[in-house]
N, CA, C and O atoms as a GROMACS GRO file, in nm:
protein
  468
    1MET      N    1   0.084  -0.117   0.000
    1MET     CA    2   0.000   0.000   0.000
    1MET      C    3   0.089   0.123   0.000
    1MET      O    4   0.186   0.129   0.075
    2ARG      N    5   0.058   0.219  -0.080
    2ARG     CA    6   0.137   0.340  -0.094
    2ARG      C    7   0.075   0.452  -0.010
    2ARG      O    8  -0.045   0.479  -0.018
    3ILE      N    9   0.160   0.517   0.073
    3ILE     CA   10   0.114   0.625   0.160
    3ILE      C   11   0.158   0.758   0.099
    3ILE      O   12   0.273   0.774   0.060
    4THR      N   13   0.066   0.851   0.091
    4THR     CA   14   0.101   0.982   0.038
    4THR      C   15   0.187   1.057   0.139
    4THR      O   16   0.186   1.027   0.258
    5PHE      N   17   0.261   1.155   0.090
    5PHE     CA   18   0.350   1.233   0.176
    5PHE      C   19   0.272   1.305   0.286
    5PHE      O   20   0.315   1.306   0.401
    6ALA      N   21   0.159   1.364   0.252
    6ALA     CA   22   0.078   1.436   0.351
    6ALA      C   23   0.029   1.342   0.461
    6ALA      O   24   0.030   1.378   0.578
    7ARG      N   25  -0.013   1.224   0.422
    7ARG     CA   26  -0.061   1.128   0.522
    7ARG      C   27   0.055   1.081   0.610
    7ARG      O   28   0.037   1.064   0.731
    8ALA      N   29   0.172   1.061   0.552
    8ALA     CA   30   0.289   1.020   0.630
    8ALA      C   31   0.327   1.129   0.731
    8ALA      O   32   0.367   1.099   0.843
    9CYS      N   33   0.314   1.254   0.690
    9CYS     CA   34   0.344   1.366   0.780
    9CYS      C   35   0.246   1.370   0.896
    9CYS      O   36   0.285   1.394   1.010
   10ARG      N   37   0.118   1.346   0.868
   10ARG     CA   38   0.018   1.345   0.974
   10ARG      C   39   0.044   1.232   1.073
   10ARG      O   40   0.031   1.250   1.194
   11ILE      N   41   0.082   1.116   1.022
   11ILE     CA   42   0.112   1.001   1.109
   11ILE      C   43   0.234   1.032   1.195
   11ILE      O   44   0.235   1.005   1.315
   12ALA      N   45   0.337   1.089   1.133
   12ALA     CA   46   0.460   1.122   1.207
   12ALA      C   47   0.432   1.227   1.315
   12ALA      O   48   0.485   1.217   1.425
   13ALA      N   49   0.349   1.326   1.283
   13ALA     CA   50   0.316   1.429   1.381
   13ALA      C   51   0.239   1.370   1.499
   13ALA      O   52   0.262   1.407   1.614
   14ALA      N   53   0.147   1.279   1.470
   14ALA     CA   54   0.070   1.215   1.577
   14ALA      C   55   0.161   1.130   1.666
   14ALA      O   56   0.147   1.131   1.788
   15LEU      N   57   0.254   1.058   1.605
   15LEU     CA   58   0.348   0.977   1.684
   15LEU      C   59   0.438   1.066   1.769
   15LEU      O   60   0.466   1.034   1.885
   16ALA      N   61   0.485   1.177   1.712
   16ALA     CA   62   0.571   1.268   1.787
   16ALA      C   63   0.495   1.328   1.905
   16ALA      O   64   0.551   1.340   2.014
   17ALA      N   65   0.370   1.365   1.885
   17ALA     CA   66   0.289   1.419   1.993
   17ALA      C   67   0.268   1.315   2.103
   17ALA      O   68   0.275   1.347   2.222
   18ALA      N   69   0.243   1.190   2.063
   18ALA     CA   70   0.223   1.084   2.161
   18ALA      C   71   0.350   1.059   2.242
   18ALA      O   72   0.344   1.040   2.363
   19LEU      N   73   0.464   1.058   2.174
   19LEU     CA   74   0.591   1.039   2.245
   19LEU      C   75   0.620   1.155   2.340
   19LEU      O   76   0.673   1.134   2.449
   20LEU      N   77   0.587   1.276   2.299
   20LEU     CA   78   0.607   1.392   2.385
   20LEU      C   79   0.523   1.381   2.511
   20LEU      O   80   0.571   1.406   2.622
   21VAL      N   81   0.397   1.344   2.495
   21VAL     CA   82   0.308   1.329   2.610
   21VAL      C   83   0.360   1.220   2.703
   21VAL      O   84   0.361   1.237   2.825
   22LEU      N   85   0.402   1.107   2.647
   22LEU     CA   86   0.453   0.998   2.730
   22LEU      C   87   0.580   1.039   2.803
   22LEU      O   88   0.598   1.007   2.920
   23SER      N   89   0.669   1.111   2.734
   23SER     CA   90   0.793   1.153   2.801
   23SER      C   91   0.764   1.255   2.911
   23SER      O   92   0.834   1.258   3.012
   24LEU      N   93   0.662   1.339   2.893
   24LEU     CA   94   0.626   1.435   2.998
   24LEU      C   95   0.563   1.366   3.117
   24LEU      O   96   0.583   1.408   3.231
   25LEU      N   97   0.486   1.260   3.092
   25LEU     CA   98   0.422   1.190   3.201
   25LEU      C   99   0.519   1.101   3.279
   25LEU      O  100   0.509   1.091   3.401
   26PHE      N  101   0.612   1.036   3.208
   26PHE     CA  102   0.697   0.938   3.274
   26PHE      C  103   0.844   0.976   3.278
   26PHE      O  104   0.925   0.896   3.325
   27GLY      N  105   0.880   1.092   3.231
   27GLY     CA  106   1.022   1.129   3.223
   27GLY      C  107   1.072   1.213   3.338
   27GLY      O  108   1.182   1.266   3.328
   28GLY      N  109   0.999   1.229   3.446
   28GLY     CA  110   1.047   1.304   3.560
   28GLY      C  111   1.011   1.452   3.555
   28GLY      O  112   1.046   1.528   3.645
   29THR      N  113   0.941   1.494   3.450
   29THR     CA  114   0.898   1.632   3.445
   29THR      C  115   0.746   1.637   3.454
   29THR      O  116   0.679   1.539   3.423
   30ILE      N  117   0.695   1.748   3.495
   30ILE     CA  118   0.551   1.763   3.514
   30ILE      C  119   0.502   1.879   3.429
   30ILE      O  120   0.563   1.986   3.428
   31LEU      N  121   0.393   1.860   3.359
   31LEU     CA  122   0.334   1.966   3.278
   31LEU      C  123   0.207   2.013   3.349
   31LEU      O  124   0.110   1.938   3.361
   32THR      N  125   0.208   2.139   3.396
   32THR     CA  126   0.092   2.194   3.464
   32THR      C  127   0.056   2.328   3.403
   32THR      O  128   0.141   2.416   3.392
   33ALA      N  129  -0.067   2.343   3.364
   33ALA     CA  130  -0.121   2.468   3.312
   33ALA      C  131  -0.036   2.525   3.199
   33ALA      O  132  -0.018   2.647   3.191
   34GLY      N  133   0.018   2.439   3.113
   34GLY     CA  134   0.095   2.486   2.999
   34GLY      C  135   0.237   2.526   3.032
   34GLY      O  136   0.307   2.579   2.946
   35VAL      N  137   0.283   2.502   3.156
   35VAL     CA  138   0.418   2.538   3.196
   35VAL      C  139   0.496   2.410   3.222
   35VAL      O  140   0.450   2.323   3.296
   36LEU      N  141   0.612   2.398   3.162
   36LEU     CA  142   0.696   2.281   3.181
   36LEU      C  143   0.791   2.307   3.297
   36LEU      O  144   0.863   2.407   3.298
   37ARG      N  145   0.792   2.218   3.394
   37ARG     CA  146   0.878   2.233   3.510
   37ARG      C  147   0.964   2.109   3.525
   37ARG      O  148   0.914   1.997   3.522
   38ALA      N  149   1.093   2.130   3.540
   38ALA     CA  150   1.185   2.019   3.558
   38ALA      C  151   1.209   1.996   3.707
   38ALA      O  152   1.201   2.088   3.788
   39GLU      N  153   1.237   1.873   3.740
   39GLU     CA  154   1.267   1.838   3.879
   39GLU      C  155   1.406   1.888   3.914
   39GLU      O  156   1.501   1.862   3.840
   40MET      N  157   1.422   1.960   4.025
   40MET     CA  158   1.552   2.010   4.068
   40MET      C  159   1.631   1.896   4.132
   40MET      O  160   1.580   1.825   4.217
   41LEU      N  161   1.755   1.880   4.091
   41LEU     CA  162   1.843   1.779   4.145
   41LEU      C  163   1.948   1.846   4.233
   41LEU      O  164   1.975   1.965   4.219
   42ASP      N  165   2.007   1.769   4.323
   42ASP     CA  166   2.114   1.822   4.406
   42ASP      C  167   2.236   1.848   4.319
   42ASP      O  168   2.268   1.769   4.231
   43VAL      N  169   2.302   1.960   4.344
   43VAL     CA  170   2.422   1.996   4.270
   43VAL      C  171   2.540   1.923   4.333
   43VAL      O  172   2.557   1.924   4.455
   44GLU      N  173   2.621   1.859   4.248
   44GLU     CA  174   2.735   1.783   4.299
   44GLU      C  175   2.840   1.872   4.365
   44GLU      O  176   2.891   1.841   4.472
   45LYS      N  177   2.871   1.985   4.298
   45LYS     CA  178   2.970   2.079   4.351
   45LYS      C  179   2.917   2.220   4.325
   45LYS      O  180   2.927   2.269   4.213
   46PRO      N  181   2.861   2.285   4.426
   46PRO     CA  182   2.798   2.415   4.403
   46PRO      C  183   2.895   2.532   4.387
   46PRO      O  184   2.861   2.631   4.322
   47ASN      N  185   3.014   2.524   4.446
   47ASN     CA  186   3.111   2.633   4.437
   47ASN      C  187   3.212   2.603   4.327
   47ASN      O  188   3.289   2.508   4.337
   48LEU      N  189   3.210   2.684   4.222
   48LEU     CA  190   3.298   2.661   4.108
   48LEU      C  191   3.388   2.782   4.083
   48LEU      O  192   3.347   2.896   4.101
   49LYS      N  193   3.510   2.754   4.041
   49LYS     CA  194   3.604   2.859   4.002
   49LYS      C  195   3.634   2.837   3.854
   49LYS      O  196   3.693   2.735   3.816
   50LEU      N  197   3.594   2.932   3.770
   50LEU     CA  198   3.613   2.921   3.626
   50LEU      C  199   3.713   3.024   3.578
   50LEU      O  200   3.706   3.141   3.616
   51GLY      N  201   3.807   2.981   3.494
   51GLY     CA  202   3.906   3.070   3.438
   51GLY      C  203   3.864   3.118   3.301
   51GLY      O  204   3.784   3.053   3.232
   52PHE      N  205   3.919   3.233   3.261
   52PHE     CA  206   3.890   3.285   3.128
   52PHE      C  207   4.001   3.378   3.083
   52PHE      O  208   4.077   3.429   3.165
   53ILE      N  209   4.010   3.398   2.954
   53ILE     CA  210   4.101   3.495   2.895
   53ILE      C  211   4.015   3.614   2.854
   53ILE      O  212   3.905   3.596   2.802
   54LYS      N  213   4.064   3.734   2.876
   54LYS     CA  214   3.985   3.855   2.849
   54LYS      C  215   3.973   3.879   2.699
   54LYS      O  216   4.045   3.962   2.642
   55LEU      N  217   3.884   3.808   2.637
   55LEU     CA  218   3.852   3.821   2.495
   55LEU      C  219   3.700   3.827   2.480
   55LEU      O  220   3.627   3.793   2.573
   56THR      N  221   3.653   3.871   2.364
   56THR     CA  222   3.509   3.885   2.345
   56THR      C  223   3.434   3.753   2.349
   56THR      O  224   3.315   3.752   2.381
   57ASP      N  225   3.500   3.641   2.317
   57ASP     CA  226   3.427   3.515   2.316
   57ASP      C  227   3.401   3.459   2.456
   57ASP      O  228   3.341   3.353   2.469
   58MET      N  229   3.446   3.528   2.561
   58MET     CA  230   3.410   3.486   2.697
   58MET      C  231   3.284   3.557   2.745
   58MET      O  232   3.242   3.540   2.859
   59ALA      N  233   3.224   3.636   2.657
   59ALA     CA  234   3.105   3.713   2.693
   59ALA      C  235   2.991   3.628   2.751
   59ALA      O  236   2.927   3.672   2.846
   60PRO      N  237   2.962   3.509   2.698
   60PRO     CA  238   2.854   3.429   2.759
   60PRO      C  239   2.877   3.400   2.907
   60PRO      O  240   2.782   3.400   2.985
   61LEU      N  241   3.001   3.374   2.946
   61LEU     CA  242   3.030   3.352   3.089
   61LEU      C  243   3.001   3.477   3.171
   61LEU      O  244   2.939   3.469   3.277
   62ALA      N  245   3.047   3.592   3.122
   62ALA     CA  246   3.028   3.718   3.195
   62ALA      C  247   2.880   3.754   3.206
   62ALA      O  248   2.835   3.798   3.312
   63ILE      N  249   2.807   3.735   3.098
   63ILE     CA  250   2.664   3.767   3.099
   63ILE      C  251   2.588   3.674   3.193
   63ILE      O  252   2.503   3.719   3.270
   64ALA      N  253   2.620   3.544   3.187
   64ALA     CA  254   2.554   3.448   3.277
   64ALA      C  255   2.583   3.481   3.422
   64ALA      O  256   2.496   3.468   3.508
   65TYR      N  257   2.706   3.524   3.451
   65TYR     CA  258   2.744   3.562   3.587
   65TYR      C  259   2.668   3.686   3.631
   65TYR      O  260   2.609   3.688   3.740
   66GLU      N  261   2.668   3.789   3.548
   66GLU     CA  262   2.605   3.917   3.584
   66GLU      C  263   2.453   3.905   3.598
   66GLU      O  264   2.394   3.970   3.684
   67LYS      N  265   2.390   3.824   3.516
   67LYS     CA  266   2.244   3.809   3.520
   67LYS      C  267   2.199   3.706   3.624
   67LYS      O  268   2.078   3.687   3.643
   68GLY      N  269   2.293   3.640   3.691
   68GLY     CA  270   2.258   3.546   3.797
   68GLY      C  271   2.210   3.411   3.748
   68GLY      O  272   2.142   3.340   3.822
   69PHE      N  273   2.244   3.373   3.624
   69PHE     CA  274   2.200   3.244   3.571
   69PHE      C  275   2.262   3.128   3.647
   69PHE      O  276   2.198   3.024   3.665
   70PHE      N  277   2.387   3.143   3.693
   70PHE     CA  278   2.451   3.037   3.770
   70PHE      C  279   2.379   3.017   3.903
   70PHE      O  280   2.352   2.904   3.943
   71GLN      N  281   2.347   3.126   3.971
   71GLN     CA  282   2.279   3.116   4.100
   71GLN      C  283   2.139   3.058   4.085
   71GLN      O  284   2.092   2.988   4.174
   72ASP      N  285   2.073   3.086   3.973
   72ASP     CA  286   1.941   3.027   3.948
   72ASP      C  287   1.948   2.875   3.946
   72ASP      O  288   1.850   2.808   3.979
   73GLU      N  289   2.063   2.821   3.908
   73GLU     CA  290   2.080   2.676   3.901
   73GLU      C  291   2.148   2.620   4.026
   73GLU      O  292   2.184   2.502   4.029
   74GLY      N  293   2.165   2.704   4.128
   74GLY     CA  294   2.225   2.657   4.253
   74GLY      C  295   2.378   2.654   4.250
   74GLY      O  296   2.439   2.583   4.330
   75LEU      N  297   2.439   2.730   4.158
   75LEU     CA  298   2.584   2.732   4.147
   75LEU      C  299   2.639   2.867   4.191
   75LEU      O  300   2.582   2.972   4.158
   76PHE      N  301   2.747   2.865   4.265
   76PHE     CA  302   2.814   2.987   4.308
   76PHE      C  303   2.948   2.991   4.237
   76PHE      O  304   3.042   2.922   4.275
   77VAL      N  305   2.955   3.074   4.133
   77VAL     CA  306   3.070   3.076   4.044
   77VAL      C  307   3.157   3.198   4.070
   77VAL      O  308   3.108   3.309   4.090
   78LYS      N  309   3.287   3.174   4.069
   78LYS     CA  310   3.384   3.283   4.076
   78LYS      C  311   3.461   3.280   3.945
   78LYS      O  312   3.521   3.178   3.910
   79LEU      N  313   3.461   3.392   3.872
   79LEU     CA  314   3.533   3.402   3.746
   79LEU      C  315   3.670   3.462   3.772
   79LEU      O  316   3.683   3.565   3.838
   80GLU      N  317   3.774   3.395   3.719
   80GLU     CA  318   3.911   3.443   3.739
   80GLU      C  319   3.979   3.463   3.605
   80GLU      O  320   3.993   3.368   3.528
   81PRO      N  321   4.023   3.586   3.576
   81PRO     CA  322   4.097   3.609   3.452
   81PRO      C  323   4.235   3.544   3.462
   81PRO      O  324   4.297   3.541   3.568
   82GLN      N  325   4.283   3.491   3.349
   82GLN     CA  326   4.412   3.425   3.344
   82GLN      C  327   4.506   3.501   3.250
   82GLN      O  328   4.460   3.573   3.162
   83ALA      N  329   4.636   3.484   3.271
   83ALA     CA  330   4.736   3.558   3.194
   83ALA      C  331   4.743   3.515   3.049
   83ALA      O  332   4.749   3.598   2.959
   84ASP      N  333   4.741   3.383   3.025
   84ASP     CA  334   4.748   3.333   2.887
   84ASP      C  335   4.691   3.192   2.882
   84ASP      O  336   4.653   3.135   2.984
   85TRP      N  337   4.684   3.135   2.761
   85TRP     CA  338   4.620   3.006   2.740
   85TRP      C  339   4.693   2.894   2.814
   85TRP      O  340   4.629   2.803   2.866
   86LYS      N  341   4.827   2.899   2.819
   86LYS     CA  342   4.903   2.794   2.886
   86LYS      C  343   4.875   2.793   3.036
   86LYS      O  344   4.853   2.687   3.095
   87VAL      N  345   4.874   2.910   3.098
   87VAL     CA  346   4.845   2.919   3.242
   87VAL      C  347   4.704   2.866   3.269
   87VAL      O  348   4.682   2.794   3.366
   88LEU      N  349   4.611   2.903   3.184
   88LEU     CA  350   4.472   2.858   3.200
   88LEU      C  351   4.464   2.706   3.195
   88LEU      O  352   4.403   2.644   3.282
   89LEU      N  353   4.525   2.645   3.093
   89LEU     CA  354   4.521   2.500   3.079
   89LEU      C  355   4.592   2.431   3.195
   89LEU      O  356   4.542   2.332   3.248
   90ASP      N  357   4.707   2.482   3.235
   90ASP     CA  358   4.781   2.422   3.346
   90ASP      C  359   4.700   2.426   3.476
   90ASP      O  360   4.701   2.330   3.553
   91ARG      N  361   4.631   2.536   3.500
   91ARG     CA  362   4.551   2.547   3.624
   91ARG      C  363   4.430   2.452   3.622
   91ARG      O  364   4.389   2.402   3.726
   92VAL      N  365   4.373   2.428   3.502
   92VAL     CA  366   4.263   2.331   3.491
   92VAL      C  367   4.316   2.190   3.516
   92VAL      O  368   4.254   2.112   3.589
   93ILE      N  369   4.431   2.157   3.456
   93ILE     CA  370   4.490   2.024   3.472
   93ILE      C  371   4.528   2.000   3.618
   93ILE      O  372   4.506   1.891   3.671
   94ASP      N  373   4.585   2.101   3.684
   94ASP     CA  374   4.627   2.088   3.824
   94ASP      C  375   4.510   2.089   3.922
   94ASP      O  376   4.529   2.060   4.040
   95GLY      N  377   4.390   2.122   3.875
   95GLY     CA  378   4.273   2.125   3.962
   95GLY      C  379   4.253   2.256   4.035
   95GLY      O  380   4.166   2.265   4.121
   96GLU      N  381   4.333   2.358   4.004
   96GLU     CA  382   4.314   2.488   4.067
   96GLU      C  383   4.188   2.557   4.016
   96GLU      O  384   4.127   2.637   4.087
   97LEU      N  385   4.149   2.526   3.892
   97LEU     CA  386   4.025   2.577   3.834
   97LEU      C  387   3.932   2.459   3.808
   97LEU      O  388   3.978   2.351   3.770
   98ASP      N  389   3.803   2.479   3.829
   98ASP     CA  390   3.706   2.374   3.803
   98ASP      C  391   3.670   2.364   3.656
   98ASP      O  392   3.621   2.260   3.610
   99GLY      N  393   3.693   2.469   3.583
   99GLY     CA  394   3.663   2.471   3.440
   99GLY      C  395   3.714   2.601   3.382
   99GLY      O  396   3.764   2.687   3.454
  100ALA      N  397   3.701   2.614   3.250
  100ALA     CA  398   3.754   2.734   3.187
  100ALA      C  399   3.696   2.753   3.048
  100ALA      O  400   3.652   2.658   2.982
  101HIS      N  401   3.698   2.876   3.007
  101HIS     CA  402   3.672   2.912   2.868
  101HIS      C  403   3.807   2.895   2.800
  101HIS      O  404   3.905   2.958   2.841
  102MET      N  405   3.815   2.810   2.697
  102MET     CA  406   3.944   2.788   2.632
  102MET      C  407   3.926   2.760   2.484
  102MET      O  408   3.814   2.743   2.435
  103LEU      N  409   4.037   2.756   2.415
  103LEU     CA  410   4.036   2.727   2.272
  103LEU      C  411   3.979   2.588   2.249
  103LEU      O  412   3.997   2.498   2.331
  104ALA      N  413   3.910   2.571   2.137
  104ALA     CA  414   3.842   2.444   2.110
  104ALA      C  415   3.937   2.324   2.108
  104ALA      O  416   3.900   2.217   2.157
  105GLY      N  417   4.055   2.340   2.055
  105GLY     CA  418   4.148   2.228   2.045
  105GLY      C  419   4.233   2.205   2.167
  105GLY      O  420   4.306   2.106   2.174
  106GLN      N  421   4.225   2.293   2.264
  106GLN     CA  422   4.313   2.285   2.380
  106GLN      C  423   4.294   2.158   2.464
  106GLN      O  424   4.393   2.094   2.497
  107PRO      N  425   4.173   2.119   2.499
  107PRO     CA  426   4.159   1.996   2.578
  107PRO      C  427   4.211   1.873   2.503
  107PRO      O  428   4.272   1.785   2.564
  108LEU      N  429   4.187   1.866   2.373
  108LEU     CA  430   4.235   1.754   2.294
  108LEU      C  431   4.387   1.755   2.287
  108LEU      O  432   4.451   1.651   2.305
  109ALA      N  433   4.446   1.872   2.260
  109ALA     CA  434   4.591   1.882   2.251
  109ALA      C  435   4.658   1.846   2.383
  109ALA      O  436   4.769   1.792   2.383
  110ALA      N  437   4.594   1.874   2.494
  110ALA     CA  438   4.652   1.845   2.625
  110ALA      C  439   4.665   1.695   2.648
  110ALA      O  440   4.751   1.651   2.724
  111THR      N  441   4.581   1.614   2.582
  111THR     CA  442   4.587   1.469   2.602
  111THR      C  443   4.688   1.402   2.510
  111THR      O  444   4.722   1.286   2.530
  112ILE      N  445   4.736   1.473   2.409
  112ILE     CA  446   4.828   1.414   2.311
  112ILE      C  447   4.969   1.404   2.368
  112ILE      O  448   5.038   1.305   2.343
  113GLY      N  449   5.012   1.504   2.443
  113GLY     CA  450   5.146   1.500   2.500
  113GLY      C  451   5.220   1.629   2.471
  113GLY      O  452   5.165   1.720   2.408
  114PRO      N  453   5.345   1.636   2.516
  114PRO     CA  454   5.423   1.759   2.497
  114PRO      C  455   5.447   1.787   2.349
  114PRO      O  456   5.451   1.693   2.268
  115PRO      N  457   5.462   1.914   2.312
  115PRO     CA  458   5.487   1.947   2.171
  115PRO      C  459   5.622   1.892   2.126
  115PRO      O  460   5.718   1.888   2.203
  116GLY      N  461   5.628   1.850   2.002
  116GLY     CA  462   5.752   1.802   1.945
  116GLY      C  463   5.772   1.652   1.955
  116GLY      O  464   5.875   1.601   1.909
  117TYR      N  465   5.677   1.579   2.013
  117TYR     CA  466   5.692   1.433   2.024
  117TYR      C  467   5.598   1.363   1.933
  117TYR      O  468   5.596   1.240   1.929
   0.00000   0.00000   0.00000
């Protein structure tokens, strides 16, 4: 039997809606009065120290800090500017920083080994 594209779209939409309803009912979230609310979980480590380099691409961290987005999630973040990329990476590896804004390839390069080998 051949199904037309429009009919297939209607079937797919109905299945997607059914899966959404099931995931809302049994997935740990509650839908009340059109508002989706997630269950709050305990934070593993609420106090975080994040490093950054003073460049424009660290703006999301600064904005989240200033607008209180971290505190809304139960996190108390301290932002620390770093001198350069090497100091930042070394402090993350040594555990002095809990995380950092860094170059995309930096975490991968850190696992490869010293330069020149």
